[in-house]
VEXDREN-2710 file (C-alpha; in Angstrom, 1 decimal):
% VEXDREN-2710
k/r/px/py/pz
1/MET/0.0/0.0/0.0
2/GLU/2.8/2.4/0.8
3/LEU/4.5/1.7/-2.5
4/SER/1.2/2.2/-4.3
5/ASN/0.7/5.6/-2.7
6/ARG/4.2/6.7/-3.5
7/ILE/3.9/5.7/-7.1
8/ASN/0.6/7.6/-7.5
9/MET/2.2/10.8/-6.2
10/THR/4.5/11.0/-9.3
11/PRO/3.7/13.8/-11.7
12/THR/3.8/11.5/-14.7
13/HIS/0.9/9.2/-15.4
14/LEU/0.5/6.6/-18.1
15/ILE/-3.0/5.5/-19.3
16/ILE/-3.3/2.1/-21.1
17/PHE/-6.5/1.4/-22.9
18/VAL/-7.2/-2.3/-23.3
19/LYS/-10.2/-4.3/-24.5
20/ASN/-11.6/-7.1/-22.4
21/ARG/-10.9/-10.6/-23.7
22/ILE/-14.3/-11.3/-25.1
23/PRO/-14.2/-14.1/-27.9
24/GLY/-15.7/-12.8/-31.1
25/GLN/-15.3/-9.1/-30.0
26/THR/-11.5/-8.8/-29.9
27/LYS/-9.3/-8.0/-32.9
28/THR/-12.3/-8.6/-35.2
29/ARG/-10.4/-7.5/-38.4
30/LEU/-7.7/-9.9/-37.7
31/ALA/-10.2/-12.6/-36.7
32/ALA/-11.7/-12.3/-40.2
33/SER/-8.5/-13.8/-41.5
34/LEU/-7.2/-16.0/-38.6
35/GLY/-10.3/-16.9/-36.8
36/HIS/-11.5/-15.7/-33.4
37/GLU/-9.4/-18.0/-31.2
38/ALA/-6.2/-17.2/-33.0
39/ALA/-6.9/-13.5/-33.0
40/LEU/-7.5/-13.7/-29.2
41/GLN/-4.1/-15.5/-28.8
42/VAL/-2.4/-12.7/-30.8
43/TYR/-4.1/-10.1/-28.6
44/ASP/-2.8/-11.9/-25.5
45/GLN/0.7/-11.6/-26.9
46/LEU/0.1/-7.8/-27.5
47/LEU/-1.1/-7.4/-23.9
48/ALA/2.0/-9.2/-22.6
49/HIS/4.2/-7.0/-24.8
50/THR/2.5/-3.8/-23.5
51/HIS/2.9/-5.0/-19.9
52/ALA/6.6/-5.8/-20.4
53/VAL/7.2/-2.3/-22.0
54/THR/5.3/-0.3/-19.3
55/ALA/6.0/-2.2/-16.1
56/PRO/9.5/-0.8/-15.5
57/LEU/8.4/2.9/-15.9
58/PRO/8.5/4.8/-12.6
59/CYS/5.2/6.6/-13.0
60/SER/1.6/6.1/-12.1
61/LYS/0.1/3.5/-14.4
62/TRP/-3.6/3.2/-15.1
63/VAL/-5.3/0.4/-17.1
64/PHE/-8.7/1.4/-18.4
65/PHE/-10.7/-1.7/-19.5
66/SER/-13.3/-1.4/-22.3
67/ASP/-16.2/-3.0/-20.5
68/TYR/-15.5/-4.3/-17.0
69/LEU/-12.6/-4.7/-14.5
70/GLU/-10.3/-7.7/-14.7
71/GLU/-8.7/-7.6/-11.3
72/GLU/-6.6/-10.7/-11.7
73/GLY/-3.9/-11.3/-14.3
74/LEU/-1.3/-9.1/-16.0
75/TRP/-2.3/-5.8/-14.4
76/GLU/-2.9/-6.8/-10.8
77/ARG/0.4/-5.4/-9.5
78/GLY/1.7/-1.9/-10.1
79/TYR/-1.3/-0.7/-12.0
80/ARG/-4.5/1.0/-11.0
81/LEU/-7.6/-0.4/-12.8
82/GLU/-10.5/1.5/-14.1
83/VAL/-13.3/1.1/-16.7
84/GLN/-13.5/3.4/-19.7
85/GLN/-16.4/5.9/-19.4
86/GLY/-18.2/7.6/-22.3
87/GLY/-19.5/7.0/-25.8
88/ASP/-17.0/7.2/-28.6
89/LEU/-13.2/6.8/-28.3
90/GLY/-12.7/10.6/-28.0
91/GLU/-15.0/10.9/-25.0
92/ARG/-13.4/7.9/-23.3
93/MET/-9.9/9.2/-23.7
94/TYR/-11.0/12.7/-22.6
95/ARG/-12.4/11.3/-19.4
96/ALA/-9.4/9.1/-18.7
97/PHE/-7.1/12.2/-19.1
98/GLU/-9.5/14.2/-16.8
99/HIS/-9.2/11.4/-14.2
100/CYS/-5.4/11.6/-14.2
101/PHE/-5.2/15.4/-14.1
102/SER/-7.7/15.4/-11.2
103/GLU/-5.2/13.1/-9.4
104/GLY/-2.5/15.8/-9.7
105/ALA/-0.8/14.6/-12.8
106/GLN/1.4/17.1/-14.7
107/ARG/2.3/15.0/-17.7
108/VAL/-0.1/12.3/-19.0
109/CYS/0.4/9.9/-21.9
110/ILE/-2.2/7.4/-23.3
111/ILE/-1.5/4.3/-25.4
112/GLY/-3.5/1.4/-26.6
113/SER/-2.4/-2.3/-26.5
114/ASP/-2.0/-2.9/-30.2
115/CYS/1.4/-1.4/-31.0
116/PHE/3.9/-4.3/-31.2
117/GLU/6.7/-2.0/-32.1
118/LEU/6.4/0.2/-29.0
119/GLU/9.4/0.1/-26.7
120/ILE/10.1/1.6/-23.3
121/HIS/12.4/4.3/-24.9
122/HIS/9.4/5.7/-26.8
123/LEU/7.5/6.2/-23.6
124/GLN/10.6/7.7/-21.9
125/GLN/11.0/10.1/-24.8
126/ALA/7.4/11.1/-24.6
127/PHE/7.5/12.0/-21.0
128/GLU/10.8/13.8/-21.4
129/ALA/9.4/15.8/-24.3
130/LEU/6.3/16.8/-22.2
131/LYS/8.6/18.8/-19.9
132/GLN/9.0/21.3/-22.7
133/GLN/6.2/20.6/-25.2
134/ASP/2.5/21.0/-24.9
135/VAL/1.6/17.8/-26.8
136/VAL/3.4/14.6/-27.8
137/LEU/2.0/12.4/-30.7
138/GLY/3.2/9.0/-31.7
139/PRO/2.2/8.6/-35.4
140/ALA/0.9/5.3/-36.5
141/ALA/1.4/4.0/-40.0
142/ASP/-2.4/3.8/-40.6
143/GLY/-2.8/7.5/-40.1
144/GLY/-3.8/7.5/-36.5
145/TYR/-1.6/7.7/-33.4
146/TYR/-0.3/5.1/-31.0
147/LEU/0.4/7.7/-28.2
148/LEU/-0.9/11.0/-27.1
149/GLY/0.7/13.0/-24.4
150/LEU/-0.5/16.2/-22.8
151/GLN/0.7/18.7/-20.2
152/GLU/-2.9/19.7/-19.5
153/GLN/-6.4/18.8/-20.7
154/GLN/-7.2/19.8/-24.3
155/PRO/-10.9/19.1/-25.0
156/GLU/-10.6/20.2/-28.6
157/LEU/-8.5/17.1/-29.4
158/PHE/-11.2/14.7/-28.3
159/HIS/-14.6/16.2/-29.1
160/ASN/-16.5/16.1/-32.4
161/LYS/-14.1/13.8/-34.1
162/VAL/-14.4/10.9/-36.5
163/TRP/-12.2/8.1/-35.2
164/SER/-10.5/5.1/-36.9
165/THR/-9.8/6.9/-40.1
166/PRO/-6.5/7.7/-41.9
167/ASP/-7.0/11.4/-41.0
168/VAL/-6.9/11.1/-37.2
169/LEU/-3.3/12.2/-36.8
170/ALA/-3.5/15.0/-39.4
171/ASP/-6.7/16.3/-37.7
172/ALA/-4.9/16.3/-34.3
173/LEU/-1.9/18.2/-35.7
174/GLN/-4.2/20.7/-37.3
175/ASP/-6.0/21.2/-34.0
176/CYS/-2.7/21.8/-32.2
177/ARG/-1.7/24.4/-34.8
178/GLY/-5.0/26.2/-34.4
179/LEU/-4.6/26.2/-30.6
180/GLY/-1.0/27.4/-30.7
181/LEU/0.2/24.2/-29.0
182/SER/3.8/23.0/-29.4
183/VAL/4.1/19.4/-30.6
184/HIS/6.8/16.7/-30.4
185/GLN/6.4/13.7/-32.7
186/LEU/7.7/10.3/-31.9
187/PRO/8.9/7.8/-34.5
188/LEU/6.4/6.3/-36.8
189/LEU/5.2/2.8/-35.6
190/HIS/2.8/0.1/-36.7
191/ASP/-0.3/-1.2/-34.9
192/LEU/-1.5/-4.7/-35.3
193/ASP/-5.0/-4.6/-36.7
194/ASP/-5.2/-6.8/-39.8
195/LEU/-3.5/-9.7/-41.6
196/GLN/-0.9/-7.5/-43.2
197/ASP/0.0/-6.1/-39.8
198/TYR/0.1/-9.7/-38.4
199/LYS/2.6/-10.7/-41.1
200/ARG/4.8/-7.7/-40.2
201/TYR/4.5/-8.8/-36.6
202/GLN/5.6/-12.3/-37.4
203/GLN/8.6/-11.1/-39.3
204/ARG/9.6/-9.0/-36.3
205/LEU/9.4/-12.0/-34.0
206/GLN/11.6/-14.0/-36.3
207/LYS/14.2/-11.3/-36.3
208/SER/14.2/-11.1/-32.5
END
């Protein structure tokens, strides 16, 4: 308990959005090619990778589940668990950021659990950049972003948006320019959403 309290007093917070492991509702685009069971196994690998990358970070770590809490498993030690609140992705992210800022956070980053190329140095770079920059964005190859970091809440980045399109990153950058916010961009990385991404993921595993 003492360790948990000390961790949560840090000014840097990491939000991890994960989906509950519901067969038939997880990695549906990949499941169309591999089947639901295989897609679920791939997602388990992505969750394990996300945990391995984030566990060493000396910051407050929050896991926000899509539907309900899973209090046992990967995230039961060193992470605080919540359920995502809100309608679309933008509202859910906005509320998660609001939650962390209300806890006294000064720098907050959010990631998903689909980026198999994400490494701890990307997260370290993001938090370091937030000491000087208003916003950090991690561009994803599909036109979205795998990471968003903020020094303070920015409602305009979340509201009245169309998500899961190739224009998500470009729209965010345009919003930042319009708001006069300084932006640091991380290296371009790939998420794992479909069969082509899965093949890229397999190649990466073979090289390692």
